[in-house]
C-alpha positions as CSV (number, residue, x, y, z in Angstrom):
1,M,-0.1,0.3,0.0
2,D,2.8,2.2,0.0
3,G,2.4,5.5,-2.4
4,V,-1.4,4.3,-3.2
5,A,-4.4,6.3,-2.4
6,L,-7.6,4.6,-1.7
7,R,-10.1,6.2,-3.5
8,L,-13.3,6.7,-1.1
9,S,-16.8,8.1,-1.7
10,N,-17.6,11.3,0.4
11,I,-19.5,9.3,2.5
12,D,-16.6,7.1,3.4
13,R,-14.4,10.0,3.7
14,Q,-16.3,11.7,6.4
15,L,-16.5,8.5,8.0
16,V,-13.2,8.0,8.4
17,D,-12.5,11.6,9.3
18,S,-14.7,11.2,12.2
19,Y,-12.9,8.1,13.3
20,V,-9.4,9.9,13.0
21,R,-10.9,13.1,15.0
22,E,-12.1,10.6,17.7
23,I,-9.3,8.7,17.7
24,T,-7.1,11.9,18.5
25,M,-9.6,13.2,20.7
26,L,-9.2,9.8,22.6
27,G,-6.0,10.0,22.8
28,E,-5.5,14.0,24.1
29,L,-7.7,12.7,26.9
30,I,-5.5,9.5,27.8
31,Q,-2.4,11.9,27.9
32,G,-4.4,14.5,30.4
33,V,-5.4,11.5,32.9
34,E,-1.8,9.8,32.3
35,K,-0.7,13.2,33.6
36,Q,-3.2,13.2,36.5
37,L,-2.3,9.9,37.6
38,A,1.8,10.7,37.5
39,S,1.5,14.0,39.4
40,H,-0.6,12.2,41.9
41,A,1.8,9.3,42.2
42,I,5.3,11.5,41.9
43,N,4.1,13.0,45.3
44,D,3.1,9.6,47.2
45,R,6.0,8.0,49.2
46,R,4.2,4.5,48.8
47,V,4.5,4.8,45.3
48,D,7.9,5.2,45.3
49,L,8.3,2.3,47.8
50,L,6.5,0.1,45.5
51,L,8.7,0.9,42.3
52,G,10.9,-1.4,43.4
53,F,9.2,-4.2,42.9
54,T,10.3,-5.6,39.6
55,G,7.0,-5.8,37.3
56,I,5.5,-2.8,38.9
57,D,5.0,0.4,37.6
58,Y,3.2,3.7,38.8
59,Y,0.1,2.6,37.6
60,G,0.4,-1.0,39.1
61,A,1.7,1.0,42.7
62,L,-1.9,3.0,42.1
63,L,-4.1,0.3,41.4
64,L,-2.7,-1.6,44.6
65,L,-2.9,0.9,46.8
66,Y,-6.4,2.3,45.8
67,E,-7.3,-1.7,45.9
68,I,-6.1,-2.6,49.2
69,G,-6.5,0.7,50.9
70,D,-5.1,1.3,54.1
71,I,-2.6,-1.4,55.1
72,K,-3.1,-1.6,58.6
73,R,-6.7,-3.2,58.3
74,F,-4.7,-6.5,57.5
75,R,-3.2,-7.8,60.3
76,S,-0.8,-10.4,58.6
77,P,0.3,-10.8,55.5
78,K,-1.6,-14.2,55.4
79,K,-4.8,-11.8,55.6
80,L,-3.8,-9.9,52.8
81,V,-3.2,-12.9,50.7
82,S,-6.3,-15.0,51.7
83,W,-7.9,-10.8,50.8
84,A,-6.6,-10.8,47.2
85,G,-7.7,-14.9,46.5
86,L,-4.3,-15.9,46.4
87,A,-4.3,-18.5,49.2
88,P,-4.5,-22.5,48.4
89,S,-7.7,-24.0,49.2
90,L,-7.6,-26.2,52.1
91,H,-9.7,-29.5,52.2
92,Q,-9.8,-31.5,55.5
93,S,-11.4,-34.6,56.5
94,G,-10.2,-35.8,60.4
95,D,-6.4,-36.1,60.1
96,V,-5.9,-35.3,56.5
97,R,-5.4,-32.2,55.2
98,Y,-5.3,-31.5,51.5
99,T,-4.3,-28.1,50.1
100,G,-5.3,-27.4,46.4
101,R,-5.8,-24.8,44.4
102,I,-6.0,-21.1,44.8
103,T,-9.3,-20.1,46.2
104,K,-9.8,-17.4,43.7
105,Q,-12.2,-15.7,46.0
106,G,-11.1,-12.2,47.0
107,N,-10.0,-9.0,44.7
108,K,-9.8,-9.7,40.8
109,R,-7.8,-6.8,40.0
110,V,-5.3,-7.2,42.5
111,R,-4.9,-11.2,41.3
112,W,-4.7,-10.3,38.0
113,F,-2.1,-7.6,38.3
114,L,-0.1,-9.1,40.8
115,T,0.0,-12.7,38.5
116,E,1.1,-9.9,35.5
117,A,3.9,-8.3,37.6
118,A,5.1,-12.2,38.6
119,K,5.7,-12.9,35.3
120,N,8.3,-9.8,35.0
121,A,9.6,-10.5,38.4
122,A,9.9,-14.2,37.5
123,R,12.3,-13.3,34.5
124,Y,14.0,-10.5,35.3
125,D,14.2,-10.1,39.4
126,P,17.2,-11.4,40.6
127,K,15.7,-12.4,44.5
128,L,12.4,-13.9,42.8
129,R,14.1,-16.0,39.6
130,P,15.4,-18.5,41.4
131,F,12.5,-18.7,43.7
132,Y,10.3,-19.5,40.5
133,E,12.7,-21.7,39.0
134,R,12.6,-23.7,42.2
135,I,9.3,-24.3,42.4
136,G,8.2,-24.1,38.6
137,S,10.6,-27.4,38.2
138,R,8.5,-29.3,41.0
139,K,5.2,-28.1,39.9
140,G,5.0,-26.4,37.1
141,N,5.2,-23.0,35.8
142,N,1.2,-21.8,36.5
143,K,1.7,-22.7,40.2
144,A,4.9,-20.8,40.0
145,I,4.0,-17.6,38.9
146,I,1.3,-18.1,41.5
147,A,4.0,-18.7,44.1
148,V,6.1,-15.7,43.0
149,A,2.7,-13.7,43.1
150,R,2.1,-14.5,46.7
151,K,5.7,-13.9,47.6
152,M,5.4,-10.5,46.2
153,L,2.0,-9.5,48.3
154,V,4.0,-10.9,51.3
155,S,7.2,-8.4,51.0
156,I,3.9,-5.4,49.6
157,Y,2.8,-6.2,53.1
158,W,6.3,-5.4,54.6
159,V,6.7,-2.7,52.4
160,L,4.2,-0.7,53.4
161,T,3.6,-1.4,56.8
162,R,7.1,-0.8,57.7
163,N,7.6,1.9,55.2
164,E,11.1,0.9,53.6
165,Y,12.1,-0.4,50.6
166,Y,11.9,-3.8,49.4
167,Y,15.1,-5.8,50.0
168,G,15.3,-7.2,46.5
169,D,14.8,-3.4,45.4
170,R,17.6,-2.2,42.7
171,P,18.2,1.2,42.8
172,E,18.7,2.0,39.1
173,V,15.6,0.2,38.1
174,R,13.7,2.5,40.5
175,E,15.4,5.7,39.4
176,R,14.6,4.7,35.7
177,K,10.9,4.2,36.8
178,V,10.8,7.5,38.8
179,K,12.5,9.6,36.0
180,K,9.8,8.2,33.5
181,L,7.3,9.4,36.2
182,E,8.6,12.5,36.4
183,K,8.4,13.1,32.7
184,L,5.3,12.0,32.3
185,S,3.8,14.5,35.3
186,E,5.3,17.3,33.4
187,R,3.9,16.3,29.8
């Protein structure tokens, strides 16, 4: 199609032009929302703490913070993991205990986001990659991703309650994310 012009009727040309205007307008609206989110995120210490996790950018950090709410409402990381639906199900009969798949009873957005972030962490995080490989070799990749997501959520709990950086934080990665955030907020 290089150098070939499409011949459209007047009605088709008007439709195409209106679609192009709509797409342009939506792009401008999206940029405005991104700027507002970035401006809000850059002033939040908790976002800075969460940017230290591989696979979590400012948008994901804001999603986690708004979905979780006040972290102090969870008495332990187990409560948070259960709330997110990342806890294994438990079946008991007498002395026999069987732990099954995750319950999936909880916040779908947090669970979805953390499994996506865990995929990145499993590949690039120097602390979580060996964990992923160890679990993956025994139980398979899908269960290993869920285990990484659960481990990330426990770490997020401690990072937010103690107000200190993630133990696997790579300052150069976090700085790159902060610079991107600053650039977005100035746009």
